[in-house]
C-alpha positions as CSV (number, residue, x, y, z in Angstrom):
1,M,102.2,123.5,70.1
2,V,99.6,120.8,71.5
3,P,96.0,122.1,71.8
4,V,94.5,122.4,75.5
5,G,91.9,120.0,74.6
6,V,94.1,117.4,73.2
7,Q,96.6,117.7,76.0
8,D,93.7,117.2,78.6
9,E,92.6,114.0,76.7
10,E,96.1,112.6,76.7
11,N,96.5,113.4,80.4
12,S,93.1,111.8,81.1
13,E,94.2,108.6,79.1
14,L,97.4,108.6,81.1
15,D,95.5,108.6,84.3
16,R,93.3,105.8,83.2
17,T,96.5,103.7,82.1
18,R,98.0,104.6,85.6
19,S,94.8,103.8,87.5
20,A,94.4,100.5,85.4
21,A,98.1,99.3,86.1
22,V,97.6,100.1,89.7
23,R,94.4,98.1,89.8
24,K,96.1,95.1,88.3
25,R,99.1,95.3,90.7
26,S,96.5,95.3,93.5
27,L,94.6,92.3,92.6
28,R,97.8,90.3,91.6
29,L,99.0,91.1,95.3
30,L,95.5,90.0,96.5
31,G,95.8,86.7,94.2
32,E,99.4,85.9,95.7
33,L,98.3,86.3,99.1
34,L,95.0,84.2,98.6
35,R,97.0,81.3,96.8
36,P,98.2,79.5,99.7
37,E,94.4,79.4,101.2
38,R,92.8,78.7,97.9
39,T,91.5,75.3,99.3
40,T,90.0,76.8,102.3
41,F,88.6,79.7,100.2
42,I,87.0,77.4,97.6
43,L,85.4,75.3,100.5
44,T,84.1,78.7,102.0
45,V,82.5,79.5,98.6
46,V,80.7,76.2,98.5
47,L,79.5,76.6,101.8
48,V,78.4,80.1,101.2
49,V,76.3,78.8,98.5
50,V,74.7,75.9,100.2
51,A,73.8,78.3,103.1
52,Q,72.0,81.0,100.6
53,A,70.2,78.0,99.1
54,A,69.0,76.7,102.2
55,R,67.8,80.1,103.4
56,V,66.1,81.0,100.2
57,A,64.1,77.5,100.5
58,G,62.0,78.7,103.4
59,P,59.3,80.9,101.5
60,A,59.0,78.2,98.9
61,L,58.3,75.3,101.7
62,I,56.0,77.8,103.7
63,A,53.9,78.0,100.5
64,L,54.0,74.4,100.0
65,A,52.9,73.8,103.5
66,I,49.8,76.3,103.1
67,D,48.9,75.0,99.7
68,R,49.4,71.2,100.0
69,G,50.1,70.3,103.6
70,L,47.2,72.0,105.6
71,P,44.5,70.8,103.3
72,A,46.1,67.1,103.3
73,A,46.2,67.5,107.1
74,Q,42.4,68.5,107.2
75,D,41.9,65.4,105.3
76,G,43.6,63.3,108.1
77,R,46.7,63.0,106.0
78,W,49.6,64.5,108.2
79,L,52.5,62.8,106.3
80,P,52.9,65.7,103.8
81,A,52.9,68.2,106.5
82,G,55.3,66.5,108.6
83,V,57.6,66.1,105.6
84,I,57.3,69.7,104.6
85,G,57.7,70.9,108.1
86,G,61.0,68.6,108.6
87,G,62.3,70.0,105.3
88,Y,61.6,73.5,106.7
89,V,63.6,72.7,110.0
90,L,66.4,70.8,107.9
91,A,66.8,73.8,105.4
92,A,67.3,76.0,108.8
93,V,69.6,74.1,110.2
94,V,71.7,73.6,107.1
95,A,71.4,77.5,106.6
96,G,72.7,78.3,110.3
97,S,75.3,75.5,110.3
98,C,76.9,76.5,106.9
99,T,76.8,80.1,107.8
100,A,78.7,79.4,111.0
101,A,81.1,77.3,109.2
102,Y,81.6,79.8,106.4
103,I,82.1,82.8,108.8
104,R,84.7,80.7,110.6
105,M,86.4,79.7,107.5
106,A,86.3,83.3,106.0
107,A,88.0,84.4,109.2
108,R,91.0,81.8,108.9
109,V,91.5,82.9,105.3
110,S,91.1,86.7,106.2
111,Q,93.5,86.4,109.0
112,A,96.1,84.3,107.1
113,I,96.1,86.9,104.3
114,L,96.6,89.6,106.8
115,L,99.4,87.9,108.7
116,A,101.3,87.4,105.3
117,L,100.6,90.8,104.5
118,R,101.6,92.3,107.5
119,Q,104.9,90.3,107.5
120,R,105.5,91.2,104.0
121,V,105.4,95.1,104.6
122,F,107.7,94.7,107.6
123,R,110.3,92.9,105.6
124,Q,109.8,95.0,102.7
125,T,110.3,98.3,104.7
126,Q,113.5,96.8,106.4
127,R,114.8,95.4,102.8
128,L,114.4,99.0,101.3
129,S,117.6,101.0,100.9
130,L,118.3,104.2,103.0
131,E,117.6,106.3,100.1
132,F,113.7,105.3,100.4
133,H,113.7,105.6,104.1
134,E,115.0,109.4,103.9
135,S,112.2,110.0,101.5
136,Y,109.3,107.9,102.6
137,T,108.1,109.4,106.2
138,S,107.9,107.1,109.2
139,G,104.4,108.3,109.6
140,R,103.5,107.0,106.1
141,I,105.0,103.6,106.8
142,I,103.1,103.4,110.1
143,A,99.9,104.3,108.2
144,R,100.6,101.4,106.1
145,Q,101.0,99.0,108.7
146,T,98.1,100.3,110.9
147,S,95.0,102.0,109.3
148,D,95.6,100.7,105.8
149,L,95.9,97.1,107.2
150,E,93.0,97.7,109.3
151,A,90.8,98.5,106.5
152,L,91.7,95.5,104.6
153,R,90.9,93.4,107.7
154,E,87.3,94.8,107.8
155,L,86.8,94.1,104.2
156,L,88.5,90.4,104.5
157,D,86.7,89.7,107.7
158,S,83.1,90.1,106.8
159,G,82.9,92.3,103.7
160,I,83.7,89.4,100.9
161,T,81.3,87.1,102.6
162,S,78.7,89.8,102.8
163,L,78.9,90.3,99.4
164,A,79.1,86.8,98.2
165,S,76.0,85.7,100.6
166,G,74.0,88.8,99.5
167,L,74.6,88.4,95.8
168,L,73.7,84.8,95.6
169,F,70.8,85.2,98.1
170,M,69.5,87.9,95.8
171,A,70.0,85.7,92.7
172,F,68.3,82.5,94.3
173,T,65.5,84.7,95.7
174,G,64.7,86.2,92.2
175,I,65.1,82.7,90.5
176,S,62.5,81.2,93.3
177,L,60.2,84.0,92.8
178,F,60.0,83.7,88.8
179,V,59.4,80.0,89.4
180,L,56.2,80.5,91.7
181,D,55.0,83.2,90.2
182,W,56.5,85.1,86.9
183,R,54.1,88.2,87.5
184,A,55.6,88.9,90.9
185,G,59.0,88.2,89.4
186,L,58.2,90.7,86.8
187,V,57.3,93.4,89.6
188,L,60.6,92.6,91.1
189,A,62.5,93.0,87.9
190,I,60.9,96.3,87.5
191,A,61.9,97.5,90.9
192,V,65.6,96.4,90.2
193,G,65.9,99.5,87.9
194,P,65.4,102.2,90.6
195,V,67.3,100.1,93.0
196,W,70.4,100.0,90.6
197,L,70.2,103.8,89.9
198,I,70.1,104.6,93.5
199,T,72.9,102.5,94.3
200,R,75.1,103.6,91.3
201,W,74.6,107.3,92.6
202,F,75.6,106.1,96.4
203,Q,78.5,104.4,94.7
204,K,80.0,107.3,92.8
205,R,79.5,109.8,95.5
206,S,80.8,107.3,98.2
207,Q,83.9,106.3,96.3
208,A,85.3,109.7,96.4
209,L,84.5,110.3,100.0
210,Y,86.0,107.4,101.2
211,R,89.1,107.9,99.2
212,A,89.4,111.6,100.7
213,S,88.7,110.1,104.2
214,R,91.7,107.4,103.6
215,V,94.0,110.4,102.7
216,A,92.8,112.3,105.8
217,S,93.2,109.6,108.1
218,A,97.0,109.1,106.8
219,R,97.7,112.9,107.2
220,L,96.3,112.6,110.9
221,I,98.6,109.7,111.7
222,V,101.6,111.4,109.7
223,N,101.2,114.8,111.6
224,F,100.7,112.7,114.8
225,V,103.8,110.5,114.6
226,E,105.9,113.5,113.3
227,T,104.7,115.6,116.1
228,M,105.5,113.2,118.7
229,T,109.0,112.1,117.4
230,G,110.0,115.9,117.2
231,I,108.4,116.6,120.6
232,R,111.6,118.2,121.9
233,A,111.9,120.4,119.1
234,V,108.1,121.2,119.5
235,Q,108.6,122.3,123.1
236,A,111.6,123.9,122.6
237,F,110.3,126.3,120.1
238,R,106.6,126.5,121.8
239,R,105.1,125.1,118.6
240,E,102.3,123.3,120.7
241,G,99.7,125.9,119.7
242,A,100.3,126.0,116.0
243,N,100.6,122.5,116.0
244,N,97.1,122.0,117.8
245,D,95.7,124.5,115.0
246,T,97.3,122.1,112.3
247,Y,96.2,119.0,113.8
248,A,92.7,120.5,114.4
249,G,92.7,121.2,110.6
250,F,93.3,117.6,109.6
251,T,90.8,116.3,112.3
252,E,88.2,118.6,111.0
253,E,88.8,117.7,107.3
254,Y,88.6,114.1,108.7
255,R,85.2,114.8,110.2
256,Q,83.8,116.6,107.4
257,N,84.6,113.7,105.0
258,N,82.8,111.2,107.7
259,A,79.7,113.5,108.0
260,R,79.4,113.7,104.2
261,T,79.5,109.8,104.2
262,M,76.9,109.5,106.8
263,G,75.0,112.1,104.7
264,L,75.0,110.0,101.9
265,N,73.9,106.9,103.8
266,G,70.9,109.0,105.2
267,I,69.7,109.2,101.7
268,Y,70.5,105.9,100.4
269,D,69.0,103.6,103.2
270,P,65.5,105.5,103.0
271,A,65.4,105.4,99.2
272,L,66.0,101.6,99.3
273,Q,63.4,101.1,102.1
274,L,60.9,103.3,100.3
275,T,61.5,101.5,96.9
276,G,61.3,98.1,98.8
277,N,58.1,98.9,100.5
278,L,56.5,100.2,97.1
279,T,57.6,96.9,95.5
280,V,55.9,94.7,98.3
281,A,52.8,96.8,98.0
282,A,52.8,96.4,94.5
283,A,53.2,92.7,94.5
284,L,50.4,92.6,97.1
285,A,48.1,94.3,95.3
286,I,48.5,92.3,92.0
287,G,48.7,89.1,93.9
288,G,45.6,89.8,96.1
289,F,43.4,90.3,93.4
290,R,44.6,87.2,91.7
291,V,43.9,85.3,94.9
292,L,40.5,86.6,94.8
293,D,40.1,85.6,91.1
294,G,41.3,82.1,92.2
295,G,44.4,82.5,89.9
296,L,46.8,82.4,92.7
297,E,47.0,80.2,95.7
298,V,47.3,81.7,99.1
299,G,50.7,80.2,100.1
300,V,52.2,81.2,96.8
301,L,51.0,84.9,97.5
302,I,52.6,84.7,101.2
303,A,55.8,83.3,99.6
304,T,56.1,86.0,97.1
305,L,55.7,88.8,99.6
306,L,58.4,87.3,101.7
307,Y,60.7,86.9,98.5
308,T,60.0,90.4,97.6
309,K,60.5,91.8,100.9
310,R,63.6,89.6,101.3
311,F,65.2,90.8,98.3
312,F,66.1,94.2,99.1
313,Q,67.7,93.1,102.6
314,P,71.2,92.5,101.3
315,V,71.2,95.6,99.2
316,T,72.1,97.9,101.9
317,Q,74.6,95.4,103.4
318,M,76.3,95.3,99.9
319,A,76.2,99.1,99.7
320,M,78.0,99.1,102.9
321,F,80.3,96.7,101.6
322,Y,81.1,98.9,98.8
323,N,82.1,101.6,101.1
324,A,84.5,99.2,102.8
325,F,85.7,97.8,99.5
326,Q,86.6,101.5,98.3
327,S,88.2,102.0,101.6
328,A,90.1,98.8,101.4
329,A,91.2,99.2,97.6
330,A,92.6,102.4,98.3
331,A,94.5,100.7,101.2
332,L,95.5,97.9,99.0
333,E,96.8,100.4,96.3
334,K,99.1,102.0,98.7
335,I,100.4,98.8,100.3
336,S,101.0,97.3,96.7
337,G,102.8,100.4,95.9
338,L,104.9,100.0,98.7
339,L,105.8,96.3,98.0
340,E,106.3,97.4,94.5
341,E,109.4,99.5,95.6
342,V,112.9,98.3,94.6
343,P,116.0,98.7,96.6
344,T,118.5,101.0,95.0
345,V,121.1,98.9,96.6
346,V,120.9,95.4,95.4
347,E,122.6,92.1,96.5
348,A,125.3,90.8,94.2
349,P,124.1,87.8,92.3
350,E,127.3,86.1,92.5
351,P,129.2,87.7,95.7
352,V,132.9,87.5,96.3
353,A,133.6,85.8,99.8
354,L,135.3,87.9,102.2
355,P,135.0,86.4,105.5
356,H,138.1,88.0,107.3
357,A,138.4,91.5,106.0
358,A,141.8,93.4,106.8
359,G,140.2,96.7,106.2
360,A,141.9,98.6,103.2
361,L,139.6,101.0,101.6
362,R,140.2,102.6,98.2
363,F,137.8,105.1,96.3
364,E,138.5,105.0,92.5
365,Q,137.2,108.1,90.7
366,V,134.0,107.9,92.6
367,V,131.2,110.2,91.2
368,F,128.1,110.4,93.7
369,G,124.8,112.6,94.1
370,Y,121.7,112.1,95.7
371,G,118.6,111.7,93.4
372,T,119.1,113.9,90.5
373,G,120.8,116.7,92.5
374,T,124.2,117.9,91.7
375,A,127.4,115.5,92.1
376,V,128.3,115.6,96.1
377,L,131.5,113.7,95.2
378,P,133.0,114.6,91.8
379,E,135.6,112.0,90.8
380,F,136.8,111.3,94.3
381,D,139.9,109.3,95.1
382,L,141.3,108.0,98.5
383,D,143.4,105.3,99.5
384,V,143.0,104.4,103.3
385,P,145.5,101.4,104.4
386,A,144.2,98.7,106.6
387,G,144.6,99.5,110.4
388,Q,144.9,103.3,109.7
389,T,142.5,105.7,111.8
390,V,141.4,108.6,109.5
391,A,139.5,111.9,110.7
392,L,137.4,113.7,108.2
393,V,136.8,117.4,109.3
394,G,135.3,120.2,107.1
395,R,132.2,122.2,106.8
396,T,128.6,120.7,106.7
397,G,127.9,119.6,103.2
398,A,131.4,119.1,102.5
399,G,130.6,115.2,101.8
400,K,132.1,113.5,104.9
401,S,128.7,111.7,106.1
402,T,128.2,110.9,102.4
403,L,131.6,108.9,102.5
404,A,130.3,107.1,105.5
405,K,127.1,106.2,103.7
406,L,129.1,105.0,100.7
407,I,131.6,102.7,102.5
408,T,128.5,101.2,104.6
409,R,126.6,100.8,101.2
410,F,123.5,102.6,102.3
411,Y,123.8,104.1,98.8
412,D,125.7,103.0,95.8
413,V,128.0,105.1,93.6
414,G,126.9,106.7,90.5
415,S,130.2,105.9,88.9
416,G,133.7,104.5,89.9
417,A,134.2,102.2,92.5
418,I,134.8,101.7,96.3
419,T,136.9,98.5,97.1
420,L,137.6,96.8,100.5
421,D,140.8,94.9,100.4
422,G,140.4,95.0,96.6
423,V,136.9,93.7,96.1
424,D,134.2,96.1,95.0
425,L,131.5,96.6,97.7
426,R,129.1,95.9,95.2
427,D,130.4,92.5,94.8
428,L,130.3,91.6,98.6
429,S,127.3,89.8,100.0
430,S,125.4,92.1,102.6
431,R,126.4,89.6,105.3
432,D,130.3,89.9,104.6
433,L,129.9,93.7,104.3
434,R,127.9,94.3,107.5
435,R,130.5,92.0,109.3
436,A,133.3,93.8,108.1
437,V,132.1,97.6,108.1
438,V,130.3,98.9,111.2
439,M,129.1,102.7,111.7
440,V,128.1,104.3,115.2
441,T,126.4,107.6,114.7
442,Q,125.7,110.4,117.1
443,E,122.1,109.1,117.8
444,A,123.3,105.9,119.9
445,Y,120.0,104.4,119.5
446,L,118.9,101.8,122.0
447,F,116.1,99.4,121.4
448,S,113.5,98.1,124.0
449,G,114.8,95.5,126.4
450,S,118.0,95.3,128.6
451,V,121.3,96.7,128.3
452,R,122.8,93.2,127.5
453,D,120.3,92.6,124.8
454,N,121.3,96.1,123.1
455,I,125.0,95.1,123.5
456,A,124.3,91.8,122.0
457,L,122.6,93.3,119.2
458,A,125.8,92.9,117.1
459,K,126.2,89.5,117.9
460,P,123.1,87.6,119.3
461,E,124.9,84.5,119.8
462,A,127.5,86.3,122.3
463,T,127.8,84.8,125.8
464,D,127.4,86.8,129.1
465,P,131.2,86.9,129.6
466,E,131.7,88.2,126.0
467,V,129.3,91.1,126.4
468,E,130.5,91.8,129.7
469,A,134.2,91.9,128.2
470,A,133.0,94.3,125.4
471,A,131.5,96.7,127.8
472,R,134.9,96.6,130.1
473,A,136.8,97.3,127.0
474,V,135.1,100.5,126.2
475,G,134.7,101.7,129.9
476,A,131.0,100.8,130.2
477,H,131.0,98.0,132.7
478,D,131.2,99.9,135.9
479,F,128.3,102.4,135.3
480,I,126.3,99.4,133.8
481,L,126.7,97.5,137.1
482,A,125.5,100.7,139.2
483,L,122.2,100.5,137.0
484,P,119.2,99.1,139.3
485,D,119.6,95.7,137.4
486,G,122.8,95.7,136.1
487,Y,123.2,94.2,132.5
488,D,119.4,93.2,132.9
489,T,118.2,96.8,133.4
490,D,115.3,97.5,130.8
491,V,116.6,100.9,129.2
492,N,113.0,101.9,128.5
493,K,111.8,101.6,132.1
494,R,112.2,103.9,135.0
495,G,115.4,103.5,136.7
496,G,117.0,102.5,133.6
497,R,117.3,105.5,131.7
498,V,121.0,106.3,130.9
499,S,122.8,109.7,129.8
500,A,124.0,110.5,126.5
501,G,127.6,109.9,127.1
502,Q,126.4,106.0,128.6
503,R,124.1,105.3,125.5
504,Q,127.2,106.3,123.3
505,L,129.5,103.8,125.4
506,I,126.6,100.9,125.0
507,S,126.9,101.6,121.3
508,F,130.7,101.4,121.4
509,A,130.6,98.2,123.2
510,R,128.1,96.8,120.7
511,A,130.6,97.9,117.9
512,F,133.5,96.4,120.0
513,L,131.5,93.2,120.2
514,A,130.9,93.1,116.5
515,D,134.6,93.3,115.8
516,P,134.5,95.0,112.4
517,A,137.5,95.3,110.2
518,V,136.5,99.2,109.5
519,L,134.7,101.2,112.2
520,I,133.0,104.4,111.1
521,L,132.1,106.9,113.8
522,D,129.8,109.6,112.3
523,E,129.8,112.5,114.7
524,A,129.5,110.0,117.5
525,T,130.5,112.7,120.3
526,S,128.8,115.7,118.8
527,S,126.0,115.7,121.3
528,L,128.0,115.0,124.4
529,D,129.3,117.5,127.0
530,I,132.9,117.6,128.4
531,P,132.5,115.0,130.9
532,G,130.6,112.8,128.4
533,E,133.0,113.1,125.9
534,R,135.8,112.6,128.1
535,L,134.2,109.3,129.2
536,V,133.9,108.4,125.5
537,Q,137.1,109.2,124.5
538,R,138.6,106.4,126.9
539,G,136.5,103.9,125.2
540,L,137.5,105.2,121.7
541,Q,141.2,104.5,122.6
542,T,140.3,100.6,123.0
543,L,137.8,100.7,120.3
544,L,139.7,101.8,117.4
545,A,142.9,99.6,118.2
546,D,143.7,97.2,115.4
547,R,141.1,98.2,112.9
548,T,140.6,100.8,110.2
549,A,138.6,103.6,111.5
550,L,137.0,106.8,109.9
551,I,135.9,109.5,112.5
552,I,133.7,112.2,111.2
553,A,133.9,115.0,113.7
554,H,133.7,118.7,114.4
555,R,135.4,118.4,117.7
556,L,138.9,118.5,117.2
557,S,139.5,116.6,120.6
558,T,138.4,113.7,119.0
559,V,140.6,114.1,115.7
560,A,143.7,114.4,118.1
561,I,143.7,110.4,118.1
562,A,143.7,109.9,114.5
563,D,146.9,108.9,112.5
564,R,145.8,110.9,109.5
565,V,143.4,114.3,109.0
566,L,141.7,114.7,105.8
567,V,140.1,118.4,105.2
568,M,137.3,118.2,103.0
569,S,135.6,120.9,100.7
570,E,132.7,120.5,98.3
571,G,133.4,117.0,97.9
572,S,137.3,117.0,97.7
573,V,140.0,116.4,99.8
574,V,141.7,119.8,100.3
575,E,144.4,118.9,103.0
576,D,145.8,115.6,104.0
577,G,148.2,114.8,106.6
578,T,149.1,114.0,110.2
579,P,147.2,116.0,113.0
580,D,150.7,117.6,114.0
581,D,151.7,118.4,110.6
582,L,148.5,119.9,109.7
583,I,148.6,122.0,112.8
584,A,152.2,123.2,112.2
585,G,150.9,124.4,108.7
586,Q,149.1,127.4,107.5
587,G,146.1,125.6,106.1
588,R,142.3,125.0,107.0
589,F,143.1,122.7,109.7
590,A,145.4,124.8,111.5
591,A,143.1,127.7,111.7
592,L,140.3,125.4,112.9
593,H,142.8,124.1,115.6
594,T,143.7,127.6,116.4
595,A,140.0,128.6,116.9
596,W,139.1,125.6,118.9
597,K,142.0,126.2,121.5
598,D,140.9,130.0,121.8
599,S,137.3,128.6,122.5
600,L,138.8,126.6,125.6
601,V,140.1,129.6,127.2
């Protein structure tokens, strides 16, 4: 048995290893995004260096003007004062011009990075397999695209340039101070110690608070998205009050984190100001006595005081950058984690071409289970000849929808093979598979845009006559013409809303236009009323003609149009035959059919 202390130490070491790996992954991602903009980035760095050097030159030029220019002017020699004054103006112009330039260039770099990252996140979320989307909530994905990218934007837009300019300004200021008067520089060096301790104290506490704030923000987004997505269930079960309490808890957690963060700032900022004022007072006292003794020129004293005062100005700004950095680092870790996800369904390295599929399906000793769970399909075998319409019936959990997901290759089999016209689905390109196999679900999702756009989703290059022909074929043409703008009606605007049956007909027209060899209807009529179902049934007759079809349905009225019925139970086919043969028998389908007929009386 491993001692508790040793086990805790091993766990801590494992956590450190994981954290280092996550940081490395995040930095690698940032480097990849920055690589195309490296020239602009390098030029931005150069401009930052020049701008800060020009800013720091000001107090030194003031000292030179007081100690050299003014005495020369009193003697009638105005050239030194004019040269020094011109140098001061030039330094100010250079500092201002370079600052404006590097801010613009940094914005270009940050926007280019954010654009690339936003597109990568979108492409990745589309590329990932259905297994990922069924476990990774939509709210979390939205958080990656919104709050996390916003945190990175805040960092990239001004945070990095603030850090670079602040560090360079402090470095140049310290060097200039030591060059002018090493004693004043020593006073400043002593003051750096307390500032560093205060800043480290602030960083350690703010790091935990900002990470907690990011988590609380993500919870808010996830909770809001899930509530709005399921608003029908919320209102149907009167969950508004309970949801308000839950959301209030998340908002209170977020508020408390922000309040604690502001409390830290309320301690940190005054502590920095106090340290800076004490340092200036010490430099003034030491330098003042030296001026009285003649050991220090007045101009140098003024310059040292200016440098000492200015030295602490970027510290607060850099501390705020650290907060933004912590928030952005946490966001980048989450985004890089999403981008590291690998699809469980991968494209074949050398796909077999199948441009014109006939539609013959075969399951050969297929074993499949979700995740690490038990097998849903234990050694499943099935032959579906091309052009046959097969109805799958059975209780929930029997494996019907699993078959549909495997044929469409939303998931890959654990072992065995599924073939289309003799070719393993895993050997087909996704393009050929999507052309050959289309699934219509009960949701009949319509995207923003016109009815025409939604039908043409299956074939973007389709002409208007082709779209209308598809609608006519499934019986959708007449009701579409009755909409306010016909085929150009926006389905998401007032007046363009369609019923469940009409949505389903639009999805059928979409499938008809795609003209697949294999069509899968997964509970496509389960949410319809009787008139809507009859409307859809007429469209089905045309849609299923001359193609292989699998119909997953609980309603036996849909099953009646099938050539063959498979009754499934616990991942196996327990009855197989024509609808008439099974109804005439004494099996499960006959019992289901009798119960269905009785329900219609």
